C-alpha positions in Angstrom: 6.8 -6.5 30.6 6.3 -10.0 29.7 3.0 -9.9 32.3 1.6 -6.9 29.7 2.0 -9.1 26.9 0.6 -12.0 28.3 -2.5 -10.1 29.4 -2.8 -8.6 25.9 -2.2 -12.6 24.6 -5.4 -13.4 26.9 -7.7 -11.0 25.7 -10.3 -12.0 23.2 -9.1 -11.3 19.6 -12.5 -9.2 18.8 -11.2 -6.6 21.0 -8.1 -6.0 19.3 -9.3 -6.4 15.8 -12.1 -3.8 16.6 -9.7 -1.3 17.8 -7.3 -1.5 15.1 -10.6 -1.6 12.8 -11.6 1.6 14.6 -8.1 3.2 14.3 -7.9 2.5 10.4 -10.9 4.3 9.9 -9.3 7.5 11.2 -6.3 7.0 9.9 -8.5 7.1 6.3 -10.2 9.9 7.3 -6.5 11.6 7.5 -5.5 9.8 4.2 -8.3 11.5 2.5 -6.7 14.9 3.9 -3.2 13.5 2.4 -4.8 12.6 -0.8 -6.6 15.9 -1.0 -3.8 18.6 0.2 -0.7 17.2 -0.6 -0.3 17.4 -4.5 -2.1 21.2 -3.8 1.3 23.0 -3.0 -1.2 25.9 -1.6 -2.7 23.6 1.1 -1.0 22.3 4.2 -1.8 19.0 5.6 -1.8 20.2 9.2 -3.3 23.8 8.4 -6.8 24.4 8.6 -6.8 21.8 11.3 -10.1 20.6 10.5 -11.3 19.6 7.2 -13.4 22.1 5.1 -15.9 22.1 2.4 -14.0 22.2 -1.1 -17.0 23.8 -2.6 -17.8 26.4 -0.1 -14.3 26.5 2.2 -16.5 26.3 5.6 -14.6 24.5 8.0 -16.7 21.4 9.1 -17.8 20.5 12.9 -15.9 18.1 14.8 -18.9 15.3 14.3 -19.1 16.0 10.5 -15.4 14.4 10.4 -16.3 11.3 12.0 -15.4 8.1 9.9 -17.8 6.7 7.7 -20.6 7.9 10.3 -20.3 11.7 9.5 -20.7 10.9 6.0 -23.6 9.2 6.5 -25.2 11.9 9.3 -24.6 14.5 6.8 -26.1 12.2 3.8 -23.1 12.8 1.9 -23.6 16.6 1.3 -22.2 19.8 2.9 -24.5 21.0 5.4 -23.8 24.7 4.8 -24.0 24.8 0.9 -25.8 21.5 0.1 -22.7 20.4 -2.7 -22.2 16.5 -2.4 -19.5 15.1 -1.0 -17.8 12.1 -3.2 -19.0 8.8 -2.1 -15.0 7.9 -2.0 -14.5 9.7 1.0 -16.3 6.8 3.3 -14.9 3.9 1.3 -11.6 4.9 1.5 -12.0 5.1 5.4 -13.7 1.9 5.0 -11.2 0.4 3.1 -8.5 1.6 5.3 -10.0 -0.1 8.4 -10.8 -3.4 6.9 -7.5 -3.2 5.4 -6.2 -2.7 9.1 -8.3 -5.1 10.5 -7.4 -7.7 8.2 -3.5 -7.2 8.7 -4.2 -7.5 12.5 -6.0 -10.7 12.2 -3.4 -12.1 9.5 -0.3 -11.0 11.7 -1.8 -12.0 15.1 -4.4 -14.8 14.9 -4.0 -16.4 11.2 -1.3 -18.9 12.5 -2.2 -19.1 16.0 -2.4 -16.6 18.8 0.9 -14.1 18.4 -0.6 -11.3 20.2 1.5 -11.8 23.2 4.7 -12.0 20.9 6.2 -8.0 20.7 7.9 -8.7 17.6 4.4 -9.8 16.1 2.9 -6.4 16.9 6.6 -4.9 15.5 5.8 -6.8 12.2 1.9 -5.7 12.7 3.0 -1.9 12.9 5.1 -2.2 9.6 2.3 -3.7 7.6 -0.1 -0.6 8.7 2.6 2.0 7.9 2.7 0.4 4.5 -1.2 0.4 4.1 -0.8 4.3 5.3 1.9 5.1 2.5 0.8 3.2 -0.7 -3.3 4.0 -0.4 -2.8 7.8 -0.4 0.3 7.1 -3.2 -2.5 4.7 -5.4 -5.1 7.1 -5.3 -3.2 10.4 -6.1 -1.3 8.8 -8.9 -5.0 7.4 -10.3 -6.1 11.2 -9.8 -3.4 13.0 -11.5 -0.5 10.8 -12.6 1.7 12.4 -10.3 3.2 11.6 -7.0 4.9 14.2 -4.8 8.3 12.7 -3.6 7.1 13.0 0.2 5.2 9.9 -0.6 8.0 8.1 -2.3 11.1 9.1 -0.9 10.1 10.4 2.2 8.9 7.2 3.6 12.3 5.8 3.0 13.4 7.7 6.6 11.1 5.1 8.2 10.8 2.2 6.3 15.1 1.6 5.9 15.3 1.6 9.8 12.1 -0.8 9.9 14.2 -3.1 7.4 16.5 -4.0 10.5 13.3 -6.0 11.5 14.3 -9.0 9.7 10.7 -10.5 10.7 8.9 -8.6 9.2 10.1 -8.7 5.9 10.3 -12.6 6.4 6.4 -12.4 7.4 4.2 -14.8 5.2 7.2 -16.5 3.3 7.9 -20.0 3.5 10.1 -20.8 6.4 9.2 -17.6 8.1 11.2 -17.9 11.6 13.6 -20.4 10.5 15.5 -18.7 7.6 15.5 -15.3 6.0 15.2 -15.5 2.5 15.2 -11.7 1.3 18.6 -11.5 2.4 21.3 -11.1 0.3 24.5 -11.6 2.4 25.8 -14.2 4.6 27.0 -11.9 7.6 25.6 -11.2 11.2 24.5 -9.4 12.7 21.0 -10.1 10.8 19.5 -6.5 11.4 22.5 -4.9 9.3 22.4 -7.7 6.9 18.5 -7.0 6.5 18.8 -3.3 6.0 21.6 -3.7 3.3 19.6 -6.3 1.4 16.7 -4.2 1.3 18.1 -1.1 0.4 19.8 -2.8 -2.5 16.7 -4.6 -3.6 14.9 -1.2 -3.7 17.7 0.3 -6.3 18.1 -3.0 -8.1 14.4 -3.1 -8.9 14.0 0.4 -9.7 16.7 0.3 -11.9 14.7 -3.0 -14.0 11.9 -0.7 -14.0 13.4 1.6 -15.6 14.8 0.0 -18.0 11.5 -2.4 -18.6 10.1 1.4 -19.3 12.8 2.2 -21.5 12.2 -0.8 -23.8 8.5 -0.5 -23.8 8.8 3.6 -25.0 10.2 1.5 -28.2 7.9 -1.4 -28.3 4.9 0.0 -27.9 5.8 3.5 -29.3 2.3 4.2 -30.6 0.2 2.9 -27.5 3.0 4.9 -25.5 2.3 8.4 -27.3 -1.2 8.0 -26.6 -1.0 7.6 -23.1 1.3 10.6 -22.5 4.8 9.8 -24.0 6.3 7.5 -21.3 5.5 3.9 -20.5 6.6 4.0 -17.1 6.7 6.9 -15.1 9.7 8.3 -12.6 7.2 7.9 -9.8 6.9 4.5 -10.6 10.9 4.1 -10.6 10.8 5.7 -7.3 8.3 3.8 -5.8 10.0 0.3 -6.4 13.1 1.5 -4.1 10.3 2.3 -1.4 8.6 -0.9 -2.0 11.9 -3.1 -2.2 12.7 -1.7 1.1 9.4 -2.5 2.4 9.0 -5.9 1.2 12.3 -7.4 0.1 12.9 -9.0 -2.9 10.9 -12.2 -2.5 7.8 -10.3 -1.8 8.8 -7.6 -4.2 8.6 -10.1 -7.0 5.2 -11.5 -5.8 4.2 -8.1 -5.9 5.4 -7.2 -9.3 3.4 -10.3 -10.6 0.1 -9.3 -9.3 0.6 -5.9 -10.6 1.4 -7.1 -14.2 -1.3 -9.7 -13.5 -3.8 -7.6 -13.0 -2.6 -4.3 -15.1 -2.9 -6.9 -17.9 -6.4 -7.6 -17.3 -7.7 -4.2 -17.0 -5.6 -3.3 -19.7 -7.0 -5.7 -22.2 -10.3 -4.8 -21.2 -9.6 -0.9 -21.8 -8.2 -2.0 -25.4 -11.7 -3.7 -26.1 -13.5 -0.8 -24.9 -11.5 1.4 -27.0 -10.5 3.6 -24.0 -7.8 5.7 -25.4 -6.0 6.8 -21.9 -4.1 3.8 -19.8 -4.7 3.4 -16.1 -1.3 4.3 -14.0 1.3 1.6 -13.2 1.2 2.9 -9.5 -2.0 1.6 -8.1 -1.3 -1.8 -9.5 1.6 -1.5 -7.7 -0.4 -0.8 -4.7 -2.4 -3.7 -5.0 0.6 -6.0 -5.4 2.6 -5.2 -2.5 -0.5 -5.1 0.0 -1.3 -8.6 -1.2 2.4 -9.7 -1.3 2.6 -8.1 2.6 -0.6 -10.1 3.5 -0.8 -13.2 1.4 2.6 -14.2 -0.1 1.2 -17.9 0.1 -1.7 -17.0 -1.9 0.2 -15.4 -4.6 2.2 -18.7 -5.2 -0.9 -20.8 -6.0 -2.6 -17.5 -8.2 1.2 -18.0 -10.0 0.8 -21.4 -10.1 -2.9 -21.6 -11.7 -1.8 -18.8 -14.3 1.5 -20.8 -15.4 -0.9 -24.2 -15.8 -3.2 -21.9 -18.3 -0.2 -20.5 -20.2 0.9 -23.8 -20.6 -2.5 -25.3 -21.0 -2.9 -22.6 -24.2 0.6 -23.7 -25.4 
């Protein structure tokens, strides 16, 4: 096994980054299917097997389903009825591919060549699974302001056991590899400590967000009524459980800071443009989680800059 990882380590980075990019494009194609079919109870993710035109219902050929390329070859429209496919399809595939490749670079090569370490690949798998869950979560929430429990509670079956890999939750934090800052307790084995800490983080975060939502219902009653009667949806609270297990408390705090920061900017712009409907909080949480998972140290710089502005205004 050591010889295998030695071969992997000696291969050029572009080889692995290219393969991960390609994998991400196919995963992105599958995520488009999830986003369209999962909220519609009349459709199954695996039935029909191939994608079909939403307009004429004709199943597409295998080459029409090629990520990004298929859309370009069809010029963005159905070959049978001529109805245009939205540009979001190839954009989701491209975004997923880019995020996959960036995650691979960040984990395997940004801090030196770690491609020969199995723990680094396990950390990468953890982040890739996060991307695969959070992207459809954000897109469905953006479209329907509703998220099926299959995308919030279902993934816990995978991520609770994954929390035993403490290095994945520690990745990107100061002192990575020497001290696990996400742990709540001081006992061994570390894997059990990590699982319990991650689960408690998720439960605590969900409780805090629920309280924030109830307080916002009272403080911003008029605005809340305009956007549907609840400042914080139940799906967002459930997502906090999942994010806590995925990230651990230090990166969850960073994710929440990014979500609030970006949400405040976009929310202010919507008020200036007199938009009556706000954006769901789920996409902001997703953005924060991905930034925290891939660039925790950069969030610290953003936080220092943001606090410097506030102090300058005081």
